[in-house]
N, C-alpha and C positions, 0 to 999 in steps of 0.2 A: 411129478410131469412126467406125462406118456406120450412116446412120439411113433410112429409107423414105419418099419423099415423093410421097405420094399427089396427083394430078394429073389433066391430060387425058394420055391414052394415048399414047406409051406412056410407063409411069411409069418413074423416074430412081432408083438408088439413088448418093446425095451421102455421101462419105467425107470427113471430117475428119483433117487431119495437123497434130499437136501443133506441128511445125516450122515452121508455116506461118496466117496469119491468116484467111485466106480459104478457103472451102472452094472444092473441085474436082469436076468430075464425072467419076470414074474410066472410067464406061462406062454405056452406058445399058442398060437392062435389062427385058425385057420383062416384062408381069404380064400373067398370064389374066385381063383384066378381065372380058371374056364369060362366063368360066366364072361369077366371081363375082356377076356381076349376076345372072345365070340362078337360082343358089342362092337368094340374096336372095329374087327373085319368086315362086319355088316354094314358099318358106316363110312368105313375107307371104298368100298365097293358098289356103295349105293349111287345110280346112274339117275339124272334128270330125265323124265319122262313127259312130251307135251302131243297130245291127242288134239288134233286140230280136226275140226266137223266142217267139211266144203258143202256147204249148201249156196251161199251166194256168189262164192266165185270157183271157176273150174280147177282142177289141179294144175292145168299149163298157166293159169295165170297166178297162182301161189306159190308154186315150186320155184321157179327160176328166184324170186327176189329173197325167198328162206335162203338160198343156196349161196345167194350172193352175199347175203348178212354174214354168212358161216364163214366164207375167205374173208372178208373184211376183218372179222376175229383173230386172223390168223390159224383158223384152223383147218383142216382135211372131211370132206363127206364123203359119204359114200351111198348110192341112192339103191337100193336094193327094191326089187319087182318082182311081178310073181310070176312073168312071163319074158320071155326073148324079144315078142313083139310090141311088149309095152316099153322094154329097154331101149328097143331102137327108134321109138316114138318119142321118148324123154331125150335120148342124143341129137335127134335133130331139131326138139325143142331149146334146147340149150345153147344150140348153134345160132339160131333165127331169132330167138325172144327180143332182142334188142340191138339194135343197129349201132349204138352209140357204146354198148360196152360189150365184155369179151368175158366169159366165164370157162378156163380152160376145165378141160374134161375128156375122158374116155370109156369104153365099155372094154370088161372084160378081156382080154385078147387081142386089144390094140395098142401096142406099147407094150413099154414096164409097167406093171401095173399098180408097182410100190412108188412111181415118181409120179404117179395123177393126185393133183387136190382134191379132185372130185372123179368119184369111179362110179360107173354104174354096171349093174350086176343081178344075176339072179341068184348067186351062190353064196355061202354063208360065211366064206372067210372074209377078214378084215383086209384085204389086201395092201391096200394103200395107206394102212395103221391108221385110219379115219379118226378125228374126236367125234363127230356126231354121225349118226345113222340114221337115215332117211328111209320109211317105211312106205311103200303106196300100191294101191291093187290090192290089199289085203294080204301083203307077204308080212310076216311076223316073225320074231326069233325063234329059234328051235327050243331055246329056253331062258327065260326071263333069269334065272338064277346062276347060270353060267358065262355063257356068250355075251350078256348083255354090260359085262363088267368090263369089256374093251372099251368101251364109251363114255365119253363126258354126258353126252346126251342122245337123247333117241325121239326122234319125231314122226308120229303115227297121221300118216294124212288120210282122214276117212273120207271118200267120196259120197256128196249129197246124200238121199233118201233111199238108198240103196240097202235093202233090208240084211242081204249076206255080206254085205261091206259092215253094217251095222251090229250083226251078230258077231264078225269077226274081232271086230274092234272092242266089243264087251268082253270076249273073251281074254282077246289081250291085255285089257286093264285089269282084270280081274288076278291074272296071271302076275303081272308088273307090281300090283298092290301087295300079292300074295309073297312074292319075293321081297317086301320092303324097300322098293324105289319111290323115290318124290316124282306121283304123278299128278298131271292137270290137264282138266279138259279144257278147251277155249272155241268155243262159238261165235258168229258173228252178230252185232246188235242189228237193227232195221236200219240204223244208219250206217253199217259198213265195219265200224269197230270191234276188233277181238276181243271179248269179256270170256275172264274164267267164271266157268260155270258149274254146275254138280251133273255128272255124265248120267247118273242113275236115271235122273227124270228127264233130261234131254234126249238121251238114245230112246227111252221109253214115250215120249211124244211125237218124235219122229217118223217111230213104227207105226201108232195109231193114225198117223196123219195120211199115212202112204194111202 
């Protein structure tokens, strides 16, 4: 009977013989520990990425609800924009979108960023230790291999049928997949329900319809 004994590299297979009371090493057997390590590290740092293609609703209609659900999970959110003007507009939106609820938030530079449950920024840092990164206006991670490991989830919001936005999102999708993250593409049906679809076909059709 043989059993594998995990220890320092190289691993060794130990065989027990019925006729002998003590085990003896039959032979040293190399185990690909480096490969196992790389697989474990890759799995541990895998981030869920959701690409939402906004065609039937605007960013102003979709983003606040996503932020509200994020906070309901006990998560923090970081909203990264491509410009200071966009950050200012989102700041104003979150203050006024619903008179019956309140979304606590701030822009970078307003108070202590580390204390904010929702932080709006143009910078790459995860200053409030957010669980979810929202990317709007074409903003993308500097690297899908390193920076994205800091988040549980990344939400990319693709606006309408803008060819530039679609192209940027397509490049982001390719880099995300290359980095090994779990990426899904979502598009609204005619009834307004979000459905998971194939991004390659849908982005191609959006560009051809333009």
